[in-house]
C-alpha positions in Angstrom: -176.9 131.4 219.3 -174.9 131.6 222.5 -174.4 128.3 224.3 -175.8 128.4 227.8 -173.3 128.2 230.6 -173.3 124.9 232.4 -173.1 126.6 235.8 -176.2 128.4 237.1 -176.0 131.9 238.3 -176.3 130.9 242.0 -173.7 128.1 241.7 -170.1 129.4 242.3 -168.5 125.9 242.3 -166.0 125.6 239.5 -166.5 122.8 237.0 -164.3 119.8 237.8 -163.0 119.0 234.3 -160.8 121.7 232.8 -161.9 120.8 229.3 -165.5 121.8 230.2 -164.4 125.3 230.8 -164.9 127.9 228.1 -161.7 129.6 229.2 -159.7 126.4 228.9 -161.1 125.7 225.4 -160.4 129.3 224.3 -156.8 129.2 225.6 -156.2 125.9 223.6 -157.9 127.3 220.5 -155.5 130.3 220.3 -152.9 128.7 217.9 -155.7 128.1 215.4 -157.0 131.7 215.9 -153.5 133.1 215.4 -153.0 131.1 212.2 -156.4 132.3 210.8 -155.5 135.9 211.4 -151.8 135.8 210.5 -152.6 134.2 207.3 -154.7 137.1 206.1 -157.5 135.1 204.5 -159.2 137.2 201.8 -156.5 139.8 201.8 -158.0 142.0 204.5 -154.7 143.0 206.1 -153.2 143.7 202.7 -156.0 146.1 201.8 -155.8 147.8 205.2 -152.0 148.1 204.8 -152.5 149.7 201.4 -155.1 152.1 202.8 -152.7 153.2 205.5 -149.9 153.7 203.0 -152.2 155.8 200.7 -152.9 158.2 203.6 -149.2 158.8 204.1 -149.7 159.6 207.8 -147.3 161.6 209.9 -148.3 159.4 212.9 -150.5 156.5 213.8 -152.8 156.9 216.8 -153.9 153.6 218.4 -156.9 153.9 220.7 -158.9 151.3 222.7 -159.9 150.2 226.2 -158.7 147.3 228.2 -157.4 144.4 226.0 -157.9 146.5 222.9 -155.6 149.2 224.3 -153.0 146.5 225.1 -153.2 145.3 221.5 -152.6 148.9 220.4 -149.5 148.9 222.5 -148.1 145.9 220.6 -149.1 147.6 217.3 -147.4 150.8 218.3 -144.1 149.0 218.7 -144.5 147.0 215.5 -145.5 149.9 213.3 -142.7 152.1 214.7 -139.9 149.5 214.7 -140.9 147.5 211.7 -142.5 150.1 209.3 -140.8 153.2 210.6 -144.0 155.1 211.2 -144.1 157.0 214.6 -147.1 155.8 216.7 -148.8 156.7 219.9 -151.2 154.6 222.1 -154.2 156.3 223.8 -156.9 155.1 226.2 -160.1 155.9 224.2 -161.6 158.2 226.9 -158.3 160.1 227.3 -158.1 160.6 223.6 -161.7 161.7 223.3 -161.6 164.1 226.2 -158.2 165.6 225.8 -156.1 164.7 222.8 -158.2 164.8 219.6 -156.4 167.9 218.3 -153.0 166.1 218.2 -154.4 163.6 215.7 -154.4 166.1 212.9 -152.2 164.7 210.0 -152.4 161.2 211.4 -154.6 158.2 211.3 -156.7 156.8 214.2 -156.6 153.0 214.6 -159.7 152.4 216.8 -159.8 149.0 218.4 -162.9 147.3 219.9 -163.5 143.6 219.9 -167.2 144.1 219.8 -167.2 147.3 217.8 -169.6 148.6 220.4 -167.4 149.9 223.2 -169.0 153.2 223.7 -166.0 155.4 224.5 -164.0 154.0 221.5 -167.0 154.5 219.2 -167.3 158.1 220.5 -163.6 158.7 220.0 -163.7 157.4 216.4 -166.8 159.5 215.6 -165.2 162.6 217.0 -161.9 162.0 215.1 -163.8 161.4 211.9 -165.7 164.7 212.4 -162.4 166.5 212.6 -161.3 164.9 209.3 -159.0 162.3 210.8 -159.1 159.0 208.8 -160.2 156.1 210.9 -159.3 152.5 210.6 -161.6 150.4 212.7 -160.3 147.0 214.0 -163.1 144.7 215.3 -164.5 141.2 215.1 -167.9 142.5 214.1 -168.3 143.8 210.6 -171.8 145.2 211.3 -170.8 147.0 214.4 -171.1 150.8 215.0 -167.3 151.2 214.8 -167.2 149.3 211.5 -170.0 151.5 210.1 -168.4 154.8 210.9 -164.8 153.9 210.0 -163.2 154.9 206.7 -161.7 151.4 206.5 -162.3 148.3 208.5 -160.0 145.4 209.4 -162.2 142.5 210.6 -160.6 139.8 212.7 -161.4 136.2 212.2 -162.7 133.8 214.8 -163.7 130.1 214.6 -167.4 129.3 215.1 -167.5 128.7 218.9 -168.9 130.4 222.0 -166.8 133.3 223.3 -166.0 133.4 227.0 -166.6 136.5 229.0 -162.9 137.2 229.3 -162.5 137.4 225.5 -159.4 135.2 225.2 -159.6 134.3 221.5 -160.8 137.7 220.4 -157.7 139.3 221.9 -155.5 136.8 220.2 -157.2 137.5 216.9 -156.6 141.2 217.3 -152.9 140.8 218.2 -152.4 138.5 215.2 -154.2 140.8 212.8 -152.2 143.8 214.1 -148.9 142.0 213.7 -149.9 140.9 210.2 -151.0 144.4 209.3 -147.7 146.0 210.6 -145.6 143.4 208.6 -147.5 144.3 205.4 -147.2 148.0 206.0 -143.5 147.5 206.5 -143.2 145.5 203.2 -145.1 148.3 201.3 -142.5 150.7 202.7 -139.7 148.5 201.5 -138.4 147.6 204.9 -136.6 144.3 205.5 -139.2 141.9 207.0 -137.2 138.7 206.7 -136.9 138.1 210.4 -140.4 139.3 211.1 -141.9 137.0 208.5 -140.0 134.0 209.9 -141.2 134.8 213.5 -144.8 135.3 212.4 -144.8 132.1 210.4 -143.5 130.1 213.4 -145.9 131.6 215.9 -148.8 129.2 215.7 -146.5 126.1 216.2 -144.7 127.9 219.0 -148.1 128.6 220.7 -149.0 124.9 220.5 -145.7 123.9 222.0 -146.1 126.5 224.7 -149.4 125.0 225.8 -147.7 121.7 226.3 -144.7 123.1 228.0 -146.3 125.7 230.3 -149.4 123.8 231.5 -147.9 121.7 234.4 -145.6 124.5 235.6 -148.5 127.1 235.5 -150.6 124.7 237.6 -147.8 124.2 240.1 -147.0 127.9 240.5 -150.6 128.8 240.8 -151.1 126.2 243.6 -148.1 127.7 245.4 -149.6 131.2 245.1 -153.3 130.4 245.9 -153.2 132.0 249.3 -151.3 135.1 248.5 -152.8 138.6 248.9 -151.6 140.5 245.8 -149.6 140.0 242.7 -147.2 142.0 240.6 -146.7 141.7 236.8 -143.9 143.5 234.9 -142.7 143.9 231.4 -140.9 146.4 229.1 -141.9 147.4 225.6 -144.2 144.9 224.0 -143.9 142.7 227.1 -145.6 145.4 229.1 -148.7 144.9 227.0 -148.5 141.1 227.7 -148.1 141.8 231.4 -151.1 144.1 231.4 -153.2 141.5 229.7 -152.1 138.8 232.1 -153.1 141.1 235.0 -156.5 141.5 233.4 -157.0 137.7 233.4 -156.2 137.7 237.1 -158.8 140.4 237.8 -161.4 138.7 235.7 -161.0 135.1 236.7 -159.5 135.0 240.2 -160.6 138.4 241.5 -157.2 139.1 242.9 -155.4 142.5 243.2 -152.5 142.8 240.8 -150.1 145.6 240.3 -148.9 145.8 236.7 -146.1 148.3 235.8 -143.5 148.9 233.2 -140.4 147.0 234.2 -138.1 150.0 234.9 -140.7 152.1 236.6 -141.4 149.4 239.1 -137.8 149.7 240.4 -138.4 153.4 241.0 -141.9 153.2 242.6 -144.0 150.1 243.4 -141.1 148.1 244.6 -141.3 150.0 247.9 -144.6 148.2 248.8 -143.3 144.7 248.0 -144.0 142.3 250.9 -142.1 139.0 251.5 -143.6 136.2 249.4 -145.4 138.5 246.9 -145.6 136.8 243.5 -143.8 138.9 240.9 -144.3 137.7 237.3 -141.7 139.2 234.9 -142.3 138.9 231.2 -139.3 139.0 229.0 -137.6 137.4 226.0 -134.3 137.3 224.2 -134.1 141.0 223.3 -133.8 144.5 224.6 -135.3 143.9 228.1 -133.7 140.6 229.0 -130.8 141.9 231.1 -132.9 144.5 232.9 -135.6 141.9 233.6 -133.1 139.7 235.4 -131.7 142.6 237.4 -135.2 143.5 238.6 -136.0 139.9 239.4 -132.8 139.7 241.4 -133.9 142.7 243.4 -137.2 141.2 244.1 -135.5 138.1 245.3 -133.2 140.1 247.5 -136.4 141.6 249.2 -137.8 138.1 249.7 -140.4 138.4 247.0 -141.2 135.4 244.7 -140.1 136.2 241.2 -141.2 134.1 238.3 -139.9 134.7 234.7 -142.2 134.2 231.8 -139.9 133.6 228.9 -138.5 131.2 226.3 -135.2 131.7 228.1 -134.2 128.9 230.5 -133.3 129.3 234.2 -129.5 129.7 233.7 -130.2 132.6 231.3 -132.5 134.4 233.8 -130.4 134.2 236.9 -131.7 130.9 238.1 -135.2 132.2 238.7 -138.2 130.0 238.3 -139.5 130.1 234.7 -143.0 129.7 233.2 -141.7 128.3 229.9 -142.5 129.6 226.4 -141.5 127.9 223.2 -139.1 130.0 221.1 -140.1 131.6 217.8 -138.0 131.0 214.7 -136.6 134.5 215.1 -136.6 136.5 218.4 -138.9 139.3 217.3 -140.2 140.8 220.6 -143.5 142.1 219.2 -144.5 138.6 218.0 -144.0 137.2 221.5 -147.2 138.9 222.4 -148.8 135.7 220.9 -146.7 133.2 222.8 -145.8 134.8 226.1 -149.4 135.5 227.1 -150.4 131.9 227.2 -148.5 130.8 230.3 -150.1 133.8 232.1 -153.6 132.7 230.9 -152.9 129.2 232.1 -151.6 130.5 235.4 -154.8 132.7 235.9 -157.0 129.7 235.0 -155.3 127.4 237.6 -155.1 130.2 240.2 -158.9 130.7 239.9 -159.5 127.0 240.3 -157.1 126.7 243.2 -158.9 129.6 245.0 -162.3 128.0 244.4 -163.5 130.4 241.6 -165.1 129.6 238.3 -162.8 131.2 235.7 -165.7 131.4 233.2 -167.5 134.0 235.3 -166.6 137.7 235.5 -167.8 139.5 238.6 -170.2 142.4 238.3 -170.8 141.4 234.7 -174.1 143.2 234.1 -172.8 146.5 235.4 -169.6 146.1 233.5 -171.5 145.5 230.2 -173.7 148.5 230.9 -170.7 150.8 231.5 -168.5 149.8 228.6 -170.7 148.2 225.9 -169.7 144.8 224.5 -170.6 141.9 222.3 -172.4 138.7 223.5 -170.5 136.1 225.4 -171.3 132.8 227.2 -172.1 134.7 230.4 -174.9 136.6 228.7 -177.0 133.5 228.9 -177.4 133.9 232.6 -178.5 137.5 232.6 
């Protein structure tokens, strides 16, 4: 049974205690959620990995909408770089309307937290009709997606109300996807030593990040509360993190946020940067580090306000302000999808509060649910 929201529909005043907020509680539950899903209780990821290996696919096709698509972006890099299987990410409607034919000889990995997102269900159904094997990834075993898929990977969540912004569900999907990719890589006899160490260290790093990032996220959010627009950037797996961070800004603070791939921003959207615009750049020790600093330097030259989200410290990122992240045992960039998102979530939470918004509420919720189809959340109690 869904717990009723403590704020009535007509009351837009945020709760005064952060710990009363569903979003705050979900953010702080994420290390537990990650541990549950990285640990592969019951062997679900192992069975899904074996199923993928049995299909011997030429390519993996990830499909989803919103956060589910962003998870697929992380999965694409992990499967390609760890397991050596070429992979593509699709928005579900785009795949359904235009790209079904190119899935021949591959596997569709269809992602939907609720298992009821209409376009993703339709995409999976159309792919199955064409003989494409479908792996459904969802938190609801009895959902339509789960029923039509050839194999299902069900994510694990603690017994607790789920906020409308689906914070813990997204974490469960990322963790399950990383665990799945590591197990596929092991089946394919790839060296997973560094990957396994990074994954094992992730829940502890997430807990440390919550402690490290909270005060700084609040301070930066207070500084940005009167701004007119935001920019979020990242390359590779970090682009997926930046996209998810932008989604939190849309959902909780109702602010316009440009999110672009790191390099592309320098070629296009940088032309509309205004002095003082917050630019949050997600990076880590890896392939994008040097370019991230160069882009941040350029933003600073144009009087923008760059903030680096990273485990790297200020001297390693050109002296720019940092939203801190605790390091993993090994710097595996795909695994940072679990750690680097949390400072952005905390920033979005504090920004919403600083702007007088209730971060537990999503605007236009009833219309949104009608258009996309979703599972129940705390906000349903007010409908």
